[in-house]
Every structure is written in C-alpha cells, then in structure tokens.
N, C-alpha and C positions, 0 to 999 in steps of 0.2 A: 570489844576486848576489855576485860577487867584488868586494871592496874592499881597498884598502891604507889602513890607519889609521896616520898618522904617530906616531912614538914619543911626542911631546909629548901627543897626545890619548889614547893608550893609558895613559900614566902618570896623567893626570888622571882617566881613567875607573876606574882601579884604586884610586886613593887618595881620591877625592871623589865626591859625588853630582853630578848635572847632566847636560847633553847627552852628554859623552863616556861617562859611566857607562851611559846609555840605549843607546848604540851597542854597548857590550860585552854588554848584556843581549840585544840583537837577535842578536848572534853566538851567545850561549849558547842562544838559542831556535832556532838553525839558520836564521834569516831572512837572515843575511849570512854570507858566507864570508870570513874574515879571512886575507889573504895576507901573508906576510912573507918576507924573505930572511935568511940568516945574518948579514949585516952589520947589518941593522936590528935583529935580535934581540940582537946584541952591543951595539949602541948603547943599546937599551932596558935591558939589564942594567947597563951602565956608568952610565947616568944614574940609575937607581933606587938604585944604591949611593952616590950623592952624599950628602954630609952633610945637605944641605938637605931631604932626604926622610926621613931616619932617624927624626925625631920623629913624623911622621905614620904611618910604618910601625909604630912602637911603639904608638901610640894605637889602631891597627887590630888590634893583637895578632897580627901576622903577621911575615913576613920576606920579603926580596927573593926568596929561594929558593922560598918557598911561592907568592908572586905569579907568578913565572915558571913554576913547575910547573903552576899552575892555567891559565895562559894557553896553555901548550903543548898542553893538551887541546882548546883551542878553535880553533887556527889551523893553517894549512897552510904548510909551509916550502918555498920554491922556491929554486933555485940563484941565487947572485949573478950578474948579467949587467952588462955595461957599455954605456953609451950615450955618444955624443959629448958633450963638456962643454956643459951647457945653462944651469945657474944659476951664473954666474961669481961672483956676490957671495957664494955659499955652496955650494961644490962638493959638500959632504956631502949636500945636498938632491937631488942627481942619483940617489942610491941609492933614494930614494922613487919617483922617476919611473921608473927602471929596473925596480924591482920591479913597479910597476903595469903597465908595458908588457909585460913578459915573462910575467906571470901571466894576462894578459887581463882585468885588473880594469877595471871601468867607471868607478870613482870612487876618488879620493884624498881622504881626509878629514883635514884638517890645520888647525892654527892658525898655521902658518908663513907670514909675509908674503911671502917670496920665492916660495913655491909658489902661494899664493893669487893673487898678481899675474898668474900665467899664465892662470887661470880654466879653460882647456882646453888639453890638450897631447896630441898624437897620438890624438885622439878620446876622451881620458879627462877627465872633469869633475873639477875640483879645488874642493872646497867645505869650509866650516867645518862643525863638528858640527851647529850649529843649522840651517844651510842644508840639509844632507843630511837631517836629521830632518823638516824642512818638506817637502822633496821626497818623501820616503817617505809622509808623511801625505797629500799631494796625489795620489799614485799610487793610494792605497787608495780614493779617492772617485771 
C-alpha cells in the first residue's frame, strides 16, 4: 500500500517511539510503501539539521546523514510534480498533496492541521498516524 508520510511524522518516527515510529516499522517490514519526492526529502534533511533536533540525535548516537541513509533504503523517490495552489495558508503543504497524487498513494499520514482539515483530497485519505494505525488494525479483522 503506497503512502506519503509527511516530514513532521517521519522525523518524529526517526527520533522517538510512538505511532510515527510504528509507521516506519511497517515500512521496514514491507507492509507500506513510503513514497517521497526530492523536495520533500530536501525538507526532511533541512528540518533534521535544525538545532532543536541536534540534542536528540546525539542522544540516539546517530547523525542526520545516518538517519537519511537508513531512510533512503526504505522509500521510493518520485519526481516532483506541481498541482494548482490548494493550501493557500501554507503553500509548502501542496508538495505533500502533489507527491501523493502523482505516486498513486492512497493515504497521506500527517500531523499538519492544514492537511488534516482536508480529510480527503483527490480520493486520497488524509489521516493522523493514530488514525491510520487504527484503520490498519480494523482492516486486519
């Protein structure tokens, strides 16, 4: 199942335990296909390099480079595409929508309120990590 996991959720999953980390474990197990675009990968790298995460990265005895290298083994990179402006309050969020649309992802998993407010866009469900994990559990039963 193809998914786009927003950078905020990926970072949370890389650096802490909890639902975002469970999502990354599902990707590692091959149960989810993580789709990303070069612009989202760049955003991920830029944000991970922010000072606010440096202490946590040191505690985990890793580096931004190691985190990105590990992630690159798990995901598929698709070309950046553009869509008509959709989220006017935060145009950067359009990159997430575009990635999902052009990769054929069925879900966007995010904590971003602008994206979550849409709930569904172009047939793509937009859910929090907790909502997505609940959905996956319900599909197994």
